[in-house]
Each structure stands twice: as structure tokens, then as C-alpha cells.
N, C-alpha and C positions, 0 to 999 in steps of 0.2 A: 056506287062506282066500282068499289073494291070486289063486290060480289059479282058484278057483271064481267069484270076483267078476269077473275078467276074462271068463270064459265067459259068465255072465249078462249082463253089458253088451253083449257082442258079439252074443250071441243075440238079445237085445231089440232091439239097433240094426238087425239084419237083418230082423226082423219089421216094424220101422218102415219101413225102406227098401221092402220088398216092398209093404206096405200103401199107402204114399204113391206109389209109381210106379203101382200100379193105379188109385188114386183120380185121380191127375193125367192118366192116359191117358183114363179115362171123362170127366172133366170137360172136358179139352181138346177131345174129340170133341163133347160137348154144346155147348161154347162156340162152336166153329167153325161147327157146323151151324146153331145158333139165332142166331148172331151177337152173343152176350151177352158183353160186356167184363167183367162181374162174375164169370161163370163161368170165363172164360179166366184172370183174375187169381187165382181161387181155385185153379186148376190150377197156376199158376206157384208159388202158395205151397206146395202139397203137393210140388212138385219141389224147392223149397228145403229143406223138412223131410227129404226123401229124401237130399239132399246133406249136410245136418247130420248125419244118422245115419251116413253114410259117413265123415265127418271124426271123428266120435266113436269109431268103431271103430279108425281109424288112431292117433288120440291114445291110446286105451286100450292098444293093442298096444305102442306106443313108450314109454308110461309104465310098463309092466309089465317093461321091460328090467332086468336084474340090475345092481347097482351095480358100478362098476369104478374103476380108478384115478383116471380123469379125473372122474368123478361118483360119489364114495363114498357119497353118500346117496341114490343112485338116480335115476330119471328122472320120478318121480311128477308134478312140476309141469307136465309136457308136457301133461297133461290140461287145465290151465288155459289154456294156449296154444290147444289145439284148441277149447275153449269159446269163446275169443275169436274164432276163425275162424268158428264157428257163428254167433255174433252178427253178425259182418260179412256173412255170407251172408244172414241174415235182414233186416239193414239194406239191403242191395243190392235184395233182392226187394220190400221195402216202398217204396223210393224209385222203383224202375221201375214199380211198380204205381200209385204216385201220379201219376207223369208221364202214363202211359197214360189214366188216369182223368180228368185234367184236359183231355187232348185230346178225350176222347169227350164231355165236357160241352159243349164248344164246337162239336163236329162229331158230333152224335149219329146213331146208326144204329139202326133198329128191330130188335128181336129176335124171333125166332119159336120158341115152345117147343112141343114135343110132350109127350104123356103119359109116354112113355119117358124123355125128358130129366128131367121133374120127379121121376120115380121114382128115377133115378140120383142126382140132387142130394139127395134126401130120404134115400137109402141112405147116401150119403157122411156125412151128419150123424151117423148111428148108428155107423158104422165108426169115425169119428174120437173119438167119445165113449169107446167100448170101448178103442180103441188108447191114447187119453190116459190112462185109468185104469190100464191094463196097464203102460205105460212109466213112469208116476209112481210106481206101487208098487215096480216093480223098481229104480228110481232111489233111493228111500228105503232099500230093502233092502240096496243095495250102497254107499250113501253117494256116488252119482255125481251131481254137480251138472249134468253135461251131460244125463244121462238125465232128472233131475227137470224141468230146464228144457224138455226136448223133450216130456215128458209134459203138463206145464202148457200148452205151446204148442199141442199137439194138441187140448186141451179147449178152448182159446180158438178154435182154427180151427173146432170144431164149431159154436160160437156164430156165427162169421163165415159158415159154410156155410149155417147156418139163415137168416141175413139175406139170403143170396143166393137161397134158396128162397122166402122171403117176398116178395122183390121180383119173382121170376119169377110168383108166384101173383097178386099185385097187378096184374102187366102182363097176364096171361091173363084176369083177371076184369074189369078196368077199362080196359085199354089205356093206363094210365099207366106211362111207362118211368122207372125209378128206377135203372136199371143202372149208370150212371156214377157216380151219387151214392153207391150202395152201394159200389162199387169204391173210391171215395175214402175212405169211412169205413174199409173193410177195410185200405187202404194205411197210413192213419194209425195204426191199431192195431198193424200189423206193425212200423212204424218205431218205435213206442213200445216194443213188446216187445223190439226189437233193442237200443235204448238201455239198456233195463234189464238185459238180458243182459251188455252191455259193462261197465256200471257194477259189476255183481256180480263178474264175472270179474276186473276191474281190482282191485277190492278184495282178492280172493284172492291176486293176484300181488304187490301192494304190501305186503300184510300187514295183517290187522285184529285187532281186539281178540278174545281167546279167549272162547269160550263160558262165560258166568258160571257155569252149573251144573257144567261141567267143572272150572273153577278151584276152586269151593267143595268139590267132590268130593275133588279132589286134596289140598287142605289139610286136609280132614277126615281123610283116610287118614294124612297125615303126623303130625297132632296126636293120633293114637290111640296113638302112642309116649309112655309116661308122662313121659320126660325132655324132650320137646319142649315148650317154652312157646309158640312161635308159628312160623308159616311165612310167609315174605314174599318179594317180588321174584320171583314165579313168572312166568317167560317161556316161552311155548309157540311153538315155531317150526314152521310147516307146510311139509313138503316134498312135498305131494301128498296126495290122499285116504288116510286111514288110515296116514299117515307122519308122525308128530309127535314132536318131540324137545324136552325142557324142561330148564330149570335153576331152582333155588330156593335160598333161604337158610333156615336154621332156627336157632331160638334154643335153646341147650343151657346147662346149669350150667357154671360156670368151673372145677368140681372134676373134670369128666370127663377121662379119659385119651384119648390118641389112639386107643388099641386100642378103647376103648369107642364113640368117635365113628365109627370105621371100621364097626364092627358095626352100628350103628343106621342109618347112611347106606345100607349095603347092604340092609338089612331094607325101608328105605323105597323104594328103588329097585325091588326085587322086588315089593313090594306094589302100588305104583302101576302098574307095567307089567301085572300080573295082572289088575287091576280095571279099568284104562282103556285099556290098549294103548299108552300113552305112554311113551316112553323118557326117563328122567331121566339125563342125561349128566354133570350137575354139581350138587353140593350144597355151598353155602357155608355156614359156621357163624359165627354171633354167639354170644359167650359173655356170659351175664348174671350179675351179681354175686349170690353167695349169702352169707347171714350178714353182710351190711353195711348197717346202718341208715343210715349216711350216704349210701350209694349210692341207697337207696329214697327217702330225702327229697329228695335232689337230682333224681332222675328224676321224681318227682311235680311239683316246682316247674318244671323245664325243660319238661315235657310241657305243663303249663298255659300257659306263656309261648308255646311254639311254636304250639300249637293254637289259640291266640287269633286267628290269622290264618285268614281264610276260604280262602285258597289253600293252606294245609297240610292234607292229608288224613290223615296218619298219622305217627307217630313209632315207630321200632322199633330193635333192635339196640343198645340203650343199655348202656354199660359205663363204669364209673369205675375209672381207674388212679390209686389213692390216693398211691402212691409218687411218680409223676411229675406228679401233679396235672393229669391229662388226662382229658377226657370225650369219648367218641366215640359217635355214633349216626347214624342215617339218617332223612331226613325225605322223605315222598312228597308231591310238589307237584301241583296241578291244572295244567292247561294254560292257565291264566289269568294266569300271571306267567313272566317269563323266569327262567332259572336263576341268572344273575349278579345281578339284582336281589334275588332271594330270598335268595341268599347273604349279600349285603351287609346286608339288613335283619336277618336273624337273627344274624349274626356281631356287629353293633353292639349289639343288645338283650341278647345273652348276656354280651358283655363289660361292659356297664354293671351287670348284675345279678350276675354271677358273675366278677368280675374276676381272682380268684385262680386260676382254671382256664384251661387251654388247651383249645380245642375242634377236634375232627376230625369235621366234618359232611360226609356224603355225601348228595347231593340226587338223588332218584329221581322220575321222572314216573309218573303213574298209568297204568301198562300193562294190569295184570290184578288189582291188589289190590282185594279186595271184603271 
């Protein structure tokens, strides 16, 4: 699967390089012959797209390297670095285009289009549409963010090329030159696209919230086990496309043996991997009280008291140790409150209402719980 994914990305990128180099060559020729700044900038944009595809190939090849002692989880995140380089290339092209367009506004030069030039520009629009649809489709199939971005960028380029064609037609029919202004608009959109690519890639590098549907699917799979009362604290760490590792806590009856817990955790790990491709490397266990009416009563009262605060999202992992008069549980907090402040408030209220017990409270933030 990994080898096939790499081949598809490389092959698609090569198609993109070839198409963009050809388009850039024709547009540069048309731009130089006609003296059109807008067409020349459109050619520069195609060259930046070709360079982006080349960077994507290098990033994909490096990311596919096998894990080693120094990087035991592989090199998958290199794809995000390559995507960041692509974004930087796009930004550079946009800023350069903006500068040249501004110069042409203050020092305009008349363009001279031929029928052949107009046909070449029109053909470029259709080529970019087909290229964009093709690359975006392959990007979705391989879950390659770089390819999807390239495909979307190509479709956007088709719109920009159409605007160049429209300005050329306006000039031919009316003599009104919109070249520099169209070039300025193109450069602004290129810069905007570059910043969006940077923001999206930086999110992947920093680490962002896991997909809600994936989280729900994993928890549903876990709770298919009859003994599991709940699944919590699911953390999914991304090490590159299709390389995700997770950990989770599950609630099990306090009557289960270690052997039984071992069997159920192994079943969960296998099931989640088969259904999602995500590797669960750690499963923590909360034990819940069985056959203890006092525990149920206390849990209900404490849950109501804790959840009375808007910044508490969930209480789980409740357990009463009657012999030592100790109660332990986890509380999931929103990002609207500091951990120390929340702990201080909850500890004070619990002590006032349940002074006979000691509390072991673990505070979690809302990472993936849904």
C-alpha cells in the first residue's frame, strides 16, 4: 500500500511538472512577443507549480524511507516539511508577481496579441482544469495533502488564466489595457493561496485535533466489547500521512483479572488497526465499582457538582476505595480555565460537601473527547 501510494504521488507529480513546464514555455513566449505582463506572470506561476511538484517528489521519496534506530517511527513528517517549502515557493512567486505588476501600473507598456496567442492562452485554461481535477483526485486517493493542494491550486490557476484571456480580449476589442491590474489581482490571489498553504501545513506540524469521525469510530469499536463501559482520553499522534499512533483509557469492571484485561486490550488493538489503520500502542484501564450502592450514590452526587461548572466537559474513571475512604476520577476541562484554578475550585467544593473522603483528581484538557 505504501509503495503504491509513493508511485502514484511521484507519477502524478511528474505529469504536473511536464504540463506546467510546457504551459510556462508557451505563455512566456506569448508574453514576451505580445509584451503582456499578465501572461508573463501567469507563466511564472506555472513554473512555480512545476517546482512545487518537484519538491513534492523529493519529499515523498524521503518520507518513504524505512524506520531506523535514529527515527524508529519513520520519516513520514518530511512530507509536511516539503509542503511547507512548496508554500514558500508559491509565496515567493506571488510577491514577485505583485512587485512587477505594481511597476507596470506606473510604467505601462502596450500589449500586442495575435490570434495564435489568444488560442494558446485559451488552451492553457482547459489544460489547467483537467490537470487540477486529475491531481486533486489522486491526492484524495493517496491522502497526500501536497497533491490535493497542487490540484486545487491548478484549478485556481485556470480561473486566473481565464482572467488573463479575458483582459487580452478586452484589449483586442476595445484597446483598453487591463494587463497590469489583472497581474496585480493574480499576484494577490497567489499570495493568499501561499499563506493558506503555510497555515495548513504548520497546523499539521504543530499537531491539530483529530478528525471527529475517526475518534467516534475508534470509540465505537472499543465499546463493542461488552465489558467496556467507556473509552476516554483518546490521543492520536500523527507521524506523517497514513502513520498514526494512539493511546486510550477504557473503563472495566473492578472484578476482572489481569489475564482478562490483557485479552480484551489485545482484541481492541487488533480491531482498531484492522478497521482504521491506526496503531494503539497503549491502553490504560479505569476500574469501576460493581455491586456497591454507596459508590453509585457518590458518583451521581459528585458528577452533578463537578458538571455544574461550564468549563467541565466530562467526568470519567470514577472509583471509590471504601477501605481507605479515597475517591479518584478524571475531569475533562475546556480551554477556558487554567488547570491550577480548576483544581483549586473543585478541591474546595468537594471538601466542603464530602469532607470524610480524600480525592485523587486528574485534570485533562479537551483533546479528542467527543
